[in-house]
C-alpha positions as CSV (number, residue, x, y, z in Angstrom):
1,G,11.4,-28.0,-7.6
2,L,10.7,-24.3,-8.0
3,G,7.0,-24.6,-7.7
4,S,4.1,-25.2,-10.1
5,R,2.6,-21.7,-10.1
6,D,2.5,-19.5,-13.2
7,V,5.1,-16.7,-13.3
8,R,2.4,-14.1,-13.7
9,E,0.7,-15.3,-10.5
10,T,3.9,-15.3,-8.6
11,V,4.9,-11.8,-9.7
12,G,1.4,-10.5,-8.9
13,T,1.5,-12.1,-5.5
14,I,4.9,-10.5,-4.8
15,I,3.7,-7.1,-5.9
16,Q,0.5,-7.3,-3.8
17,V,2.4,-8.5,-0.7
18,A,4.9,-5.6,-1.1
19,L,2.1,-3.0,-1.5
20,S,0.3,-4.5,1.5
21,L,3.4,-4.2,3.7
22,L,3.7,-0.6,2.5
23,G,0.1,0.1,3.4
24,I,0.7,-1.3,6.9
25,I,3.8,0.9,7.3
26,S,1.7,3.9,6.2
27,V,-1.0,3.2,8.8
28,V,1.7,2.8,11.5
29,I,3.1,6.3,10.5
30,I,-0.5,7.7,10.7
31,I,-0.9,6.3,14.2
32,Y,2.6,7.7,15.2
33,A,1.7,11.2,13.8
34,G,-1.6,11.1,15.8
35,F,0.4,10.1,18.9
36,Q,2.8,13.0,18.3
37,W,-0.1,15.4,17.9
38,M,-1.9,14.2,21.1
39,T,1.3,14.5,23.2
40,A,2.3,17.8,21.8
41,G,0.9,19.6,24.9
42,G,-0.1,22.7,23.0
43,N,3.4,23.3,21.5
44,E,2.7,24.7,18.1
45,E,6.0,23.5,16.6
46,K,5.3,19.9,17.6
47,V,1.7,20.1,16.3
48,T,2.9,21.5,13.0
49,D,5.5,18.6,12.7
50,A,2.8,16.0,13.5
51,R,0.4,17.6,11.0
52,K,3.0,17.4,8.3
53,T,3.8,13.8,9.1
54,L,0.1,13.0,9.1
55,W,-0.5,14.6,5.7
56,A,2.5,12.9,4.2
57,A,1.4,9.5,5.5
58,V,-2.2,10.0,4.2
59,I,-0.9,11.0,0.8
60,G,1.4,8.0,0.8
61,L,-1.5,5.7,1.7
62,I,-3.6,7.1,-1.2
63,I,-0.7,6.5,-3.6
64,I,-0.2,2.9,-2.3
65,L,-3.9,2.1,-2.5
66,S,-4.0,3.5,-6.1
67,A,-1.0,1.5,-7.0
68,Y,-2.6,-1.6,-5.5
69,A,-5.8,-1.1,-7.5
70,I,-3.9,-0.4,-10.8
71,T,-1.7,-3.4,-10.3
72,N,-4.7,-5.7,-9.6
73,F,-6.5,-4.4,-12.7
74,V,-3.5,-4.7,-15.0
75,L,-2.5,-8.2,-13.8
76,T,-6.1,-9.4,-14.1
77,K,-6.4,-8.2,-17.6
78,L,-2.9,-9.5,-18.5
79,Y,-3.9,-12.9,-17.2
80,F,-7.1,-12.9,-19.2
81,A,-5.3,-11.7,-22.4
82,T,-2.7,-14.4,-22.2
83,T,-4.8,-17.4,-21.1
84,G,-8.4,-16.6,-22.1
85,Y,-9.6,-17.4,-18.6
86,E,-10.8,-15.1,-15.9
87,Y,-8.4,-14.9,-13.0
88,V,-10.0,-15.8,-9.7
89,P,-7.6,-15.6,-6.8
């Protein structure tokens, strides 16, 4: 069969896994930007590019973590509103 899990739980799991993967990608980009910065060798142009990459990755990570928190909150409240039970993963 297709499984016995509730559709809300399945959608919530898919969203959380996708946001987790995006978080991992963001951390990898932060590490890459740090590597660029460390290997710039004093070249200001490379340092500036690494700094821009680092800031973009940090802002992206903040957005991803905020989306994860909002999604978790909304799905928990949706589950409680439709079933009357607290959702415990």
